[in-house]
C-alpha positions as CSV (number, residue, x, y, z in Angstrom):
1,X,94.1,318.6,18.4
2,X,93.2,320.3,15.0
3,X,93.9,323.9,14.9
4,X,90.7,326.1,14.6
5,X,90.6,329.0,11.6
6,X,89.3,332.6,12.5
7,X,86.7,333.9,10.2
8,X,87.0,337.9,9.8
9,X,83.8,340.2,9.6
10,X,85.2,343.2,6.8
11,X,83.0,345.7,8.3
12,X,83.6,345.2,12.0
13,X,87.8,345.3,11.0
14,X,87.0,348.4,9.2
15,X,85.1,349.4,12.1
16,X,88.2,348.6,14.9
17,X,90.4,350.9,12.5
18,X,88.3,354.4,12.1
19,X,87.8,353.8,16.3
20,X,91.9,353.4,16.5
21,X,92.5,356.4,14.3
22,X,89.3,358.5,16.0
23,X,90.7,357.8,19.4
24,X,94.5,358.9,17.8
25,X,93.0,361.8,16.4
26,X,91.5,363.3,19.7
27,X,94.5,362.6,21.5
28,X,96.9,363.9,19.2
29,X,94.2,367.1,19.3
30,X,94.4,367.0,23.2
31,X,98.3,366.9,23.3
32,X,99.1,369.5,20.9
33,X,98.1,371.7,23.6
34,X,100.9,370.7,26.0
35,X,103.5,372.9,24.0
36,X,101.5,376.0,25.5
37,X,100.9,374.7,28.9
38,X,103.4,373.9,32.3
39,X,102.7,372.8,35.3
40,X,99.4,371.0,36.3
41,X,98.0,372.2,33.1
42,X,100.3,370.3,31.0
43,X,99.7,367.5,33.3
44,X,96.1,367.6,32.8
45,X,96.9,367.4,28.8
46,X,99.3,364.5,28.6
47,X,96.8,362.7,30.8
48,X,93.4,363.1,29.0
49,X,95.4,362.6,25.6
50,X,97.0,359.1,27.3
51,X,93.1,357.9,28.4
52,X,92.0,358.8,25.0
53,X,94.5,356.8,23.3
54,X,94.4,354.1,25.7
55,X,90.8,354.0,25.8
56,X,90.7,353.7,21.5
57,X,93.4,350.6,21.8
58,X,91.4,348.5,24.4
59,X,88.3,349.3,22.3
60,X,90.2,348.5,18.5
61,X,90.8,345.3,20.5
62,X,88.0,344.4,21.8
63,X,86.0,345.3,18.4
64,X,88.5,343.3,17.0
65,X,87.7,340.2,19.0
66,X,84.4,340.7,17.5
67,X,85.4,341.1,13.8
68,X,87.2,337.2,14.8
69,X,84.8,335.1,14.4
70,X,85.6,331.9,16.8
71,X,84.1,328.6,16.9
72,X,83.8,328.1,20.5
73,X,82.0,330.1,23.2
74,X,84.1,333.4,24.5
75,X,83.9,334.5,28.4
76,X,85.8,337.4,29.0
77,X,87.4,338.1,32.9
78,X,86.4,341.3,34.1
79,X,89.5,342.0,36.3
80,X,91.9,341.1,33.5
81,X,90.2,343.2,30.8
82,X,90.1,346.2,33.4
83,X,94.1,345.5,33.9
84,X,94.5,345.7,30.3
85,X,92.7,349.0,30.2
86,X,94.7,350.7,32.5
87,X,98.0,349.0,31.3
88,X,97.2,350.4,27.8
89,X,96.8,354.1,29.5
90,X,100.0,354.1,31.6
91,X,102.0,352.8,28.7
92,X,100.3,355.8,26.6
93,X,100.8,358.3,29.3
94,X,104.7,357.9,29.5
95,X,105.1,357.6,25.8
96,X,103.3,360.9,25.1
97,X,105.1,362.8,28.1
98,X,108.7,361.5,26.8
99,X,107.4,361.9,23.4
100,X,106.5,366.1,23.2
101,X,109.1,366.9,26.0
102,X,110.9,370.2,24.7
103,X,114.5,369.4,22.5
104,X,113.5,366.2,21.5
105,X,116.3,363.7,20.4
106,X,116.4,360.9,18.3
107,X,117.1,358.6,21.3
108,X,114.2,359.7,23.0
109,X,112.0,359.2,20.0
110,X,112.8,355.8,19.3
111,X,112.3,355.3,23.3
112,X,108.4,356.9,23.1
113,X,108.0,354.9,20.4
114,X,108.8,351.9,21.8
115,X,106.7,352.5,24.8
116,X,103.6,353.3,22.9
117,X,104.8,349.8,21.1
118,X,104.8,348.3,23.7
119,X,101.5,349.6,25.6
120,X,99.5,348.3,22.6
121,X,101.4,345.4,22.9
122,X,101.1,344.6,26.6
123,X,97.2,346.2,26.3
124,X,96.8,343.0,23.4
125,X,98.1,340.2,25.3
126,X,96.7,340.9,28.4
127,X,93.3,341.2,26.8
128,X,94.1,338.2,25.1
129,X,94.5,336.5,28.6
130,X,91.1,337.9,30.1
131,X,89.4,335.6,27.5
132,X,88.2,332.6,29.2
133,X,87.8,329.8,26.1
134,X,87.7,326.3,25.8
135,X,91.4,326.1,23.5
136,X,94.4,326.6,24.0
137,X,96.4,329.8,22.6
138,X,100.0,329.5,20.8
139,X,101.7,332.2,19.8
140,X,104.6,331.9,17.4
141,X,107.5,333.8,18.6
142,X,108.8,335.2,15.2
143,X,105.8,336.6,14.3
144,X,104.7,338.1,17.3
145,X,108.1,340.3,17.3
146,X,107.1,341.3,13.9
147,X,103.9,342.2,15.3
148,X,105.3,344.2,18.0
149,X,107.9,345.5,15.6
150,X,105.3,346.9,13.1
151,X,103.5,348.8,15.8
152,X,107.0,350.2,17.0
153,X,107.7,351.4,14.0
154,X,104.0,353.2,12.5
155,X,103.9,354.8,16.6
156,X,107.9,356.3,15.2
157,X,106.1,357.6,12.3
158,X,103.1,358.9,13.6
159,X,104.8,360.5,16.5
160,X,107.6,362.0,14.4
161,X,105.0,364.1,12.0
162,X,103.2,365.1,14.9
163,X,105.9,366.3,16.8
164,X,106.8,368.3,13.4
165,X,103.8,369.8,12.5
166,X,102.3,370.4,15.9
167,X,102.3,374.1,15.8
168,X,99.5,374.2,12.9
169,X,96.6,375.3,14.4
170,X,93.0,373.5,14.2
171,X,92.5,370.5,11.4
172,X,95.9,369.6,9.7
173,X,96.4,366.8,7.1
174,X,99.5,365.9,9.2
175,X,98.0,365.3,12.2
176,X,95.6,362.7,10.2
177,X,98.5,361.3,8.6
178,X,100.4,360.9,12.2
179,X,96.7,359.5,13.5
180,X,96.7,357.3,10.8
181,X,100.1,356.2,11.3
182,X,99.0,355.3,15.4
183,X,96.3,353.2,13.9
184,X,97.5,351.4,11.6
185,X,100.1,350.1,14.8
186,X,97.3,349.3,16.7
187,X,95.4,347.3,14.3
188,X,98.2,345.8,12.8
189,X,100.1,345.0,15.7
190,X,96.3,343.0,17.1
191,X,95.3,341.3,13.6
192,X,98.8,340.2,12.8
193,X,99.0,339.0,16.3
194,X,95.6,337.0,15.9
195,X,96.2,335.9,12.7
196,X,99.6,334.1,13.5
197,X,98.2,332.5,16.9
198,X,96.9,328.6,17.1
199,X,94.2,327.8,19.0
200,X,93.8,324.2,19.7
201,X,90.2,323.5,21.6
202,X,90.2,321.6,25.1
203,X,86.4,320.4,23.7
204,X,85.2,320.5,20.2
205,X,82.1,322.9,20.3
206,X,81.2,322.6,16.4
207,X,81.2,325.4,14.2
208,X,78.7,327.4,16.2
209,X,78.8,330.7,16.4
210,X,79.5,333.0,19.5
211,X,76.4,332.9,22.1
212,X,74.8,336.3,21.9
213,X,74.8,337.0,25.7
214,X,78.7,337.1,25.3
215,X,78.5,339.4,22.5
216,X,75.8,341.9,24.3
217,X,78.7,342.1,27.2
218,X,81.3,342.9,24.7
219,X,79.4,345.4,23.1
220,X,78.3,347.0,26.1
221,X,81.7,346.9,27.6
222,X,83.3,348.6,24.1
223,X,80.2,351.3,23.9
224,X,81.1,352.1,27.5
225,X,84.4,353.0,27.0
226,X,84.3,354.8,23.3
227,X,81.9,356.9,25.6
228,X,84.1,357.3,27.9
229,X,86.9,357.9,25.5
230,X,84.8,360.4,23.7
231,X,83.6,362.1,27.2
232,X,86.8,362.9,28.2
233,X,87.4,364.3,24.8
234,X,84.2,366.5,25.1
235,X,85.0,367.1,28.1
236,X,88.4,368.4,27.5
237,X,87.5,371.0,24.9
238,X,84.5,372.3,26.7
239,X,87.3,372.7,29.6
240,X,90.0,374.8,27.2
241,X,87.3,376.9,26.0
242,X,85.4,377.8,28.8
243,X,87.4,377.4,32.0
244,X,91.2,377.2,30.5
245,X,90.5,380.1,27.9
246,X,88.7,382.2,30.5
247,X,91.9,381.4,32.7
248,X,94.6,382.5,30.3
249,X,93.0,385.3,28.6
250,X,91.7,386.9,31.7
251,X,92.7,388.1,35.0
252,X,91.8,386.7,38.4
253,X,92.0,389.6,40.0
254,X,89.8,392.4,38.2
255,X,88.4,389.8,35.7
256,X,89.2,392.2,33.0
257,X,91.4,390.4,29.6
258,X,95.0,390.2,30.8
259,X,98.0,390.4,28.3
260,X,97.0,387.5,26.2
261,X,93.4,388.6,25.8
262,X,94.9,391.6,24.6
263,X,97.0,389.9,22.0
264,X,93.5,387.9,20.6
265,X,91.6,391.1,20.5
266,X,93.8,393.2,18.6
267,X,94.2,389.7,15.6
268,X,90.8,389.6,15.8
269,X,89.1,393.2,16.3
270,X,90.9,396.5,16.7
271,X,91.7,397.2,13.4
272,X,88.6,397.0,11.6
273,X,87.6,400.5,12.2
274,X,89.3,403.1,9.8
275,X,90.8,404.6,13.3
276,X,91.1,403.9,16.6
277,X,93.4,404.6,20.0
278,X,95.2,402.8,22.7
279,X,95.3,404.3,26.0
280,X,98.3,403.2,28.5
281,X,97.3,404.2,31.9
282,X,99.6,403.8,35.4
283,X,98.2,405.0,38.4
284,X,100.3,407.4,40.3
285,X,100.9,406.7,44.0
286,X,100.0,403.1,44.0
287,X,103.2,402.0,45.5
288,X,103.0,403.9,48.9
289,X,99.3,403.0,49.5
290,X,100.1,399.2,48.5
291,X,103.4,399.4,51.0
292,X,101.6,401.4,53.5
293,X,98.3,399.5,54.1
294,X,99.0,396.1,52.8
295,X,98.2,394.4,49.2
296,X,94.8,393.3,50.0
297,X,93.8,397.1,50.2
298,X,95.7,397.4,46.8
299,X,93.9,394.5,45.4
300,X,90.5,395.9,46.6
301,X,91.7,399.4,44.8
302,X,92.9,397.8,41.3
303,X,89.4,395.8,41.3
304,X,87.7,399.8,42.2
305,X,89.5,401.3,39.2
306,X,89.2,398.3,37.1
307,X,85.0,399.0,37.0
308,X,85.6,402.7,36.9
309,X,87.6,402.4,33.5
310,X,84.9,399.9,32.9
311,X,82.4,402.2,33.4
312,X,84.0,405.1,31.3
313,X,84.8,403.2,28.1
314,X,81.0,401.2,28.3
315,X,80.7,399.5,25.1
316,X,82.8,401.9,23.2
317,X,86.4,399.8,23.5
318,X,87.3,397.0,25.4
319,X,89.5,397.7,29.3
320,X,92.8,395.3,29.7
321,X,95.2,394.8,33.0
322,X,98.2,394.3,32.0
323,X,99.8,393.7,35.4
324,X,100.2,395.4,38.6
325,X,98.3,399.1,38.2
326,X,99.1,399.0,34.5
327,X,96.1,399.0,32.3
328,X,94.9,399.7,28.6
329,X,92.1,400.7,26.8
330,X,91.4,400.2,23.1
331,X,88.5,402.2,21.5
332,X,88.4,400.9,17.8
333,X,86.6,403.4,16.5
334,X,87.9,407.4,18.0
335,X,89.3,410.4,16.8
336,X,92.1,412.8,18.3
337,X,89.1,415.0,19.9
338,X,87.5,411.6,21.0
339,X,90.6,410.4,22.5
340,X,90.8,413.8,24.4
341,X,87.7,413.8,25.6
342,X,88.0,410.3,26.8
343,X,91.1,410.9,29.0
344,X,90.0,413.5,30.5
345,X,86.8,411.5,31.6
346,X,89.3,408.9,33.0
347,X,91.2,410.9,35.0
348,X,88.6,412.8,36.4
349,X,86.5,409.8,37.6
350,X,90.2,407.6,38.8
351,X,90.7,410.6,41.1
352,X,87.4,410.9,43.1
353,X,87.7,409.1,46.8
354,X,87.7,405.5,47.3
355,X,86.5,404.2,50.4
356,X,87.9,400.5,51.1
357,X,87.5,398.9,54.8
358,X,87.0,402.5,56.2
359,X,90.7,404.2,54.7
360,X,89.3,407.2,52.2
361,X,92.3,406.6,49.6
362,X,93.2,409.2,46.7
363,X,95.0,407.9,43.7
364,X,95.7,409.8,39.8
365,X,96.7,407.9,37.2
366,X,98.9,409.0,34.1
367,X,97.6,408.3,30.5
368,X,99.8,407.9,27.4
369,X,97.5,407.7,23.9
370,X,98.6,406.4,20.8
371,X,96.2,406.8,17.3
372,X,96.3,404.4,14.0
373,X,97.0,404.5,11.8
374,X,98.8,408.0,12.5
375,X,101.2,406.3,15.6
376,X,101.2,402.5,13.6
377,X,99.4,399.9,12.5
378,X,100.2,397.0,14.8
379,X,99.3,396.1,18.4
380,X,103.0,396.5,19.3
381,X,103.8,399.7,17.6
382,X,101.2,401.2,19.5
383,X,101.6,399.9,22.7
384,X,105.0,401.5,22.2
385,X,104.2,404.6,21.4
386,X,101.1,404.8,24.3
387,X,104.2,403.9,26.6
388,X,106.3,406.6,25.6
389,X,103.4,409.1,25.7
390,X,102.6,407.4,29.5
391,X,106.4,408.6,30.5
392,X,105.8,412.0,29.3
393,X,103.0,412.4,31.2
394,X,105.0,411.1,34.8
395,X,107.9,413.3,33.5
396,X,105.6,416.7,33.5
397,X,103.8,416.1,36.9
398,X,101.4,413.0,36.4
399,X,98.0,413.2,36.6
400,X,97.1,414.3,32.8
401,X,97.3,412.4,29.5
402,X,100.0,412.7,26.4
403,X,99.3,412.2,22.8
404,X,102.6,410.3,21.1
405,X,104.4,412.5,19.0
406,X,107.8,412.3,17.4
407,X,109.9,414.5,19.7
408,X,108.9,412.1,22.7
409,X,110.5,409.4,20.8
410,X,113.2,411.1,20.1
411,X,113.6,412.1,23.9
412,X,112.7,407.8,24.8
413,X,115.0,406.8,22.3
414,X,117.8,409.0,23.7
415,X,116.8,408.5,27.6
416,X,117.1,404.6,26.4
417,X,120.4,405.1,25.3
418,X,121.8,406.9,28.3
419,X,120.2,404.2,30.6
420,X,122.2,401.9,28.5
421,X,125.6,404.0,28.6
422,X,125.0,404.4,32.2
423,X,125.1,401.2,32.9
424,X,129.0,400.9,31.7
425,X,130.1,404.7,32.3
426,X,131.3,404.0,35.7
427,X,133.7,400.9,34.8
428,X,134.6,402.8,31.9
429,X,135.7,406.0,34.1
430,X,133.5,408.5,32.5
431,X,132.7,410.3,35.4
432,X,134.2,413.4,36.6
433,X,133.7,415.6,39.9
434,X,133.9,419.4,39.9
435,X,134.0,422.1,42.8
436,X,132.3,424.9,43.1
437,X,133.2,427.2,46.0
438,X,131.3,428.6,49.3
439,X,132.2,431.5,49.8
440,X,132.5,434.2,52.9
441,X,131.5,437.6,51.5
442,X,132.6,439.4,54.7
443,X,135.8,437.6,55.6
444,X,136.8,436.9,51.7
445,X,137.7,433.4,51.9
446,X,136.7,430.3,51.0
447,X,135.0,428.6,53.8
448,X,133.7,425.1,51.7
449,X,133.6,423.3,48.9
450,X,130.2,421.8,47.0
451,X,131.4,418.7,44.6
452,X,128.7,418.2,41.6
453,X,129.0,414.8,39.2
454,X,129.4,415.5,35.5
455,X,129.6,412.8,32.9
456,X,132.0,413.0,30.0
457,X,129.7,410.8,27.0
458,X,132.0,410.0,24.6
459,X,129.8,410.2,22.0
460,X,127.4,413.5,23.4
461,X,130.3,415.0,25.3
462,X,129.3,416.1,28.6
463,X,125.4,415.3,29.8
464,X,123.7,417.7,32.2
465,X,122.8,416.5,35.2
466,X,119.5,417.6,35.1
467,X,119.5,414.4,32.3
468,X,121.2,411.8,33.6
469,X,120.8,412.0,37.7
470,X,116.9,410.9,37.3
471,X,117.7,408.1,35.3
472,X,120.4,406.8,37.8
473,X,117.9,407.7,40.4
474,X,115.2,405.5,38.7
475,X,117.5,402.6,38.0
476,X,119.4,402.4,41.1
477,X,122.7,403.2,39.5
478,X,122.9,406.5,41.6
479,X,124.2,404.3,45.0
480,X,127.3,402.7,43.3
481,X,128.1,406.7,41.6
482,X,127.9,407.9,44.9
483,X,129.5,405.5,46.7
484,X,132.4,406.2,44.2
485,X,132.0,410.1,44.3
486,X,132.5,409.9,48.3
487,X,135.8,407.9,48.3
488,X,137.1,410.4,45.0
489,X,136.0,413.4,47.2
490,X,137.3,412.5,50.1
491,X,140.8,411.1,48.6
492,X,140.9,414.4,46.8
493,X,140.3,416.7,50.3
494,X,143.4,415.0,51.8
495,X,145.6,415.7,48.7
496,X,144.6,419.5,49.0
497,X,145.3,419.5,52.8
498,X,149.2,417.5,51.9
499,X,149.5,420.0,49.3
500,X,148.4,423.2,51.5
501,X,145.8,424.3,48.7
502,X,142.8,423.8,50.7
503,X,141.6,423.0,54.2
504,X,137.8,423.1,54.1
505,X,134.7,421.1,54.2
506,X,133.7,419.5,50.8
507,X,129.8,418.8,51.0
508,X,128.0,416.0,48.4
509,X,124.7,415.6,47.2
510,X,122.9,412.5,48.5
511,X,120.1,410.7,46.7
512,X,117.2,409.4,48.8
513,X,118.3,405.8,47.4
514,X,121.2,406.1,49.9
515,X,118.9,406.2,52.9
516,X,116.8,402.9,51.4
517,X,119.0,400.5,53.4
518,X,120.8,400.9,56.1
519,X,124.4,400.9,54.9
520,X,124.9,404.4,54.3
521,X,126.5,404.8,57.7
522,X,129.1,402.1,56.4
523,X,129.8,403.4,53.5
524,X,130.8,407.1,54.7
525,X,132.6,405.4,57.6
526,X,134.7,403.2,55.1
527,X,135.3,406.2,52.5
528,X,136.6,408.5,55.5
529,X,138.9,405.6,57.0
530,X,140.4,404.4,53.8
531,X,141.2,408.3,52.4
532,X,142.4,409.1,56.2
533,X,139.9,412.3,55.8
534,X,139.1,414.4,59.0
535,X,135.1,413.5,59.5
536,X,134.5,417.4,59.9
537,X,135.7,418.1,56.3
538,X,132.7,415.9,55.0
539,X,129.7,417.5,54.4
540,X,126.2,415.4,53.7
541,X,123.7,417.7,51.8
542,X,120.1,416.1,52.3
543,X,116.6,417.4,50.5
544,X,113.6,418.0,52.4
545,X,111.9,415.0,50.8
546,X,114.4,412.7,52.3
547,X,114.5,414.6,55.5
548,X,110.8,414.4,55.7
549,X,110.8,410.5,54.3
550,X,110.6,408.4,57.4
551,X,111.7,411.1,59.6
552,X,112.6,408.9,62.6
553,X,114.8,406.9,61.2
554,X,116.1,409.2,59.2
555,X,117.1,411.3,62.6
556,X,118.6,408.5,64.3
557,X,120.7,408.1,60.7
558,X,121.9,411.4,60.8
559,X,122.3,411.9,64.6
560,X,125.0,408.5,64.2
561,X,126.5,410.8,61.1
562,X,126.9,413.9,63.2
563,X,128.3,411.7,66.2
564,X,131.0,410.6,63.8
565,X,132.2,413.9,63.3
566,X,130.5,414.5,59.7
567,X,128.3,417.8,58.6
568,X,124.9,417.6,57.5
569,X,123.1,420.7,55.2
570,X,119.2,421.0,54.2
571,X,119.5,421.6,50.8
572,X,116.6,423.6,48.4
573,X,115.4,425.0,52.0
574,X,111.9,426.6,51.4
575,X,110.8,424.7,48.2
576,X,109.6,421.3,49.7
577,X,107.5,420.3,52.0
578,X,109.2,420.3,55.5
579,X,107.2,421.2,58.4
580,X,108.7,424.1,60.1
581,X,107.3,421.7,63.5
582,X,109.9,419.1,62.9
583,X,112.9,421.4,61.4
584,X,114.3,421.4,64.9
585,X,114.1,417.6,65.4
586,X,116.4,417.3,62.3
587,X,120.1,417.2,63.4
588,X,121.8,419.1,60.5
589,X,124.6,422.1,60.3
590,X,123.5,424.2,57.7
591,X,120.3,425.4,56.2
592,X,120.7,426.0,52.1
593,X,118.3,428.9,50.5
594,X,117.5,427.8,47.4
595,X,118.7,429.7,44.1
596,X,114.7,430.5,43.0
597,X,114.3,433.0,46.1
598,X,117.9,434.7,45.3
599,X,117.0,435.1,41.7
600,X,113.5,436.9,42.2
601,X,114.7,438.0,45.4
602,X,113.8,441.9,44.0
603,X,110.4,440.5,44.7
604,X,109.0,441.8,48.0
605,X,107.5,438.2,48.8
606,X,110.6,436.4,47.6
607,X,112.3,438.7,49.9
608,X,110.3,438.3,53.0
609,X,111.1,434.4,52.4
610,X,114.7,434.9,52.5
611,X,114.1,437.2,55.7
612,X,112.4,434.4,57.6
613,X,114.7,431.4,56.5
614,X,117.7,433.8,57.9
615,X,116.1,434.0,61.2
616,X,115.2,430.6,61.5
617,X,118.5,429.3,61.0
618,X,119.7,431.7,63.6
619,X,117.3,430.5,65.9
620,X,118.0,427.2,65.7
621,X,121.7,428.3,65.7
622,X,122.5,426.9,62.0
623,X,124.6,428.2,59.4
624,X,122.8,429.6,56.5
625,X,124.1,429.4,52.7
626,X,122.4,431.2,49.9
627,X,122.5,429.4,46.3
628,X,122.7,431.1,42.7
629,X,124.1,434.5,44.0
630,X,125.2,436.3,40.8
631,X,124.9,440.2,41.3
632,X,126.1,442.3,43.5
633,X,123.1,443.7,44.6
634,X,121.9,439.8,45.6
635,X,124.9,440.1,47.8
636,X,124.4,443.5,49.3
637,X,120.5,442.4,50.4
638,X,121.8,439.0,52.0
639,X,124.3,440.9,54.0
640,X,121.8,443.3,55.1
641,X,119.9,440.2,56.2
642,X,122.3,438.7,57.9
643,X,123.5,435.7,55.4
644,X,127.1,435.9,54.8
645,X,127.9,432.9,53.1
646,X,127.4,432.2,49.4
647,X,127.5,430.3,46.7
648,X,126.8,431.1,42.8
649,X,129.0,432.1,39.4
650,X,129.7,435.6,40.9
651,X,132.0,433.9,43.3
652,X,133.0,431.0,40.9
653,X,131.5,428.3,38.6
654,X,131.5,424.7,39.2
655,X,135.5,423.7,38.4
656,X,137.4,420.4,37.8
657,X,140.0,419.6,39.7
658,X,143.2,421.1,38.2
659,X,141.3,424.2,37.4
660,X,140.1,425.0,40.9
661,X,143.7,424.6,42.0
662,X,144.9,427.4,39.9
663,X,141.7,429.5,41.2
664,X,142.6,428.9,44.9
665,X,146.4,430.2,44.0
666,X,144.5,433.4,42.4
667,X,142.6,433.8,45.2
668,X,145.8,433.9,47.9
669,X,147.4,436.3,45.1
670,X,144.7,438.7,45.3
C-alpha cells in the first residue's frame, strides 16, 4: 500500500511547544519548594509537580496530534488515553523524586533523566496506540531510539540546570531555560517519532480532513486536562500562600507568629523605624504548673498569656511565640523610656491570676530588653542581647525586667566559657576538696569536718563556688561532681583514720539534683563500700528546699540512709521555707544555724531566732552547729544560749588536705 504523508499546522505545533514549556515551568515552580519541605508536605509538592508535568506531556501530545493533518478519520480509545495520562504522571513523579533528592550524584541524575525521558516516550506510544484509525503505523527502531535519546538528553540538561539554580526565589531565567529544555524533550520526541513513522491505510478514504466531531472530542479532552493542570497549579499556589504559609509562620497553639514568622517580620518591617525594642519574655515557674496539672492546663495557660501580651502591645508591635514558655515582642518604634513602661505593664498583666478549669493559677515573667541601634542592627544581635538581659532578670530574682548593657555581656560570655570548661574539669582533675573544722568550744576538740569543693581553673585560678556551683546545678554536672567528691572524701577520711590524724565525721553538701532520681542511696553505699569507711563517719548536708520538696519521698530516702548509719544535717536552717510542723518528721541528726544570724547576733531579733533554733534542736533531740563564727563575742553568746559546736574562721578556715594535716598536728601539740 502507499505511504500516507502528514502535514502540520505550524501554529498548532507552536501552541503545543508553548503548552509543554508552560507545564514544565509551572511544575518547576512547585518542585522548587521540595528542598524546604519535609514529610507529607514534600510529597504534596512532588505529587503536584508530577501531575502538572504529566498533564502537560499528555496535552502537548494530543495537541500535536491535532497539528498533524492525517488523511483519514481518527477515533480514540478512552481507556488507553487515560492510561497514557497516568503513565506520564507516574513516570514524572519517580523522576522528580529521584532528581530532587539531597546530595544528588551523577548516576542518580542520569537515572532521573532516563525516567523522565522514558515517561515522555511511554506516554507517547500509549497515546498513539489509543488512536483508532483505518491504517497501520510502522515505527523505525533507530529513529525512535534517537527520539528517545533526544528526550533523555534534554531532560538531563533541564534537571541539571534547575537543580543548580533552584534556590533562586521567584522568576529566574535559569528556571525558564530548564523549562525550555524539558519542553524540547517533550516536543522533539513527539514530532521526531511522528515524522519517522509510516502509515499504511487499510481502507483508502481520500484526502478528506478529520471529521469535526473527532476534533471537538479531542479539543474538549485537551482543554479539560489543561484546565486540570492549571487548577492544580493555582490550587497549590493558593495552598502555599494561605494555608501552608500560615502553618509555617504561625504557632498552632497560640496562633502567634513563630520563629519563621519572626525572621520574615524582621526582614521586611522591623528596621523601618529609627529606633526599636526587642523583649525576650520567659515565664517563671511554668514548668512546675505543667508538671503538676498536666500539659493541657499548661497549654491553656500559654494561650491566656499570649492573649494578654497581645492586648498589652496592641497595634504598636508584634508578639511571637518562640517555643515552650518563651515569647518575644518586637516594638519597631520604641525609646528606652517607653520600653521600661511597656515592660512594667507586661509584668503587671502577666502576674494577674488565671482561672483555668477551676484552677486559680499564678505565674510571673522575666523580661530581657535590647534596643536598636544601640545594641545591634540585625535580628540576631538584638535577640542575643535581649536573651542575655533575660538571664540577668532571672538570676536577680525573677518577675522583673532588665535592659541589656555591656557588663551583662561580659558576665554572660564568662559564664558560657566557664560552662564549657566545667564540662572538662572533672576529666582534667581540676577539682579539689578543702575541709573546714567543726569545733566543740567546751572540750576544745574537733568533732567534725565539712568538705567544700574548689575549682582550680588553668587560666582563671581558683573559681568561687558561688560562681560555678549554680552552673553545675543548671547543667546537671553537679551529679558526677558530687559522685566524685563522695569517693574522694570517703577515701581521704579512711586515710586519716589509718594515719591516726583524725577520726571524725566529714559532711558533704548535697544538691537537689542528687534527689531527683533513685540512685543516691546506691551511690553513697558504693562510696562507703569501696573506701571501707564506716557509715557514721559520713554526713550528708541538705538544705531546707531539698527537705521540703517531695517531702514524703525525701523522708523515705533519708530514713534508708540513716538506717545505713549515715548522718544527716539540715544546713542553713532558718533561711528557707521549711515548715516547723514537718521538722520532726525529717530524719536528721543536726541543725545548722545559718551564718546570717551569727553575723547579726547583736540584734535582739536575731538573738531570739538563734535561741529558738537551739531550743527546737534540744527538744527534738538534735545536735546544733553555728556557722560563720568569727569573734569571741559570738562564741560567748552561743555558749550562753546552749550551743557548743561551732564552725567558722575563728577556729579554722577551709583548708586543703596538706594544710589540714598540719593544723591537726598543731592542735594536738597545744
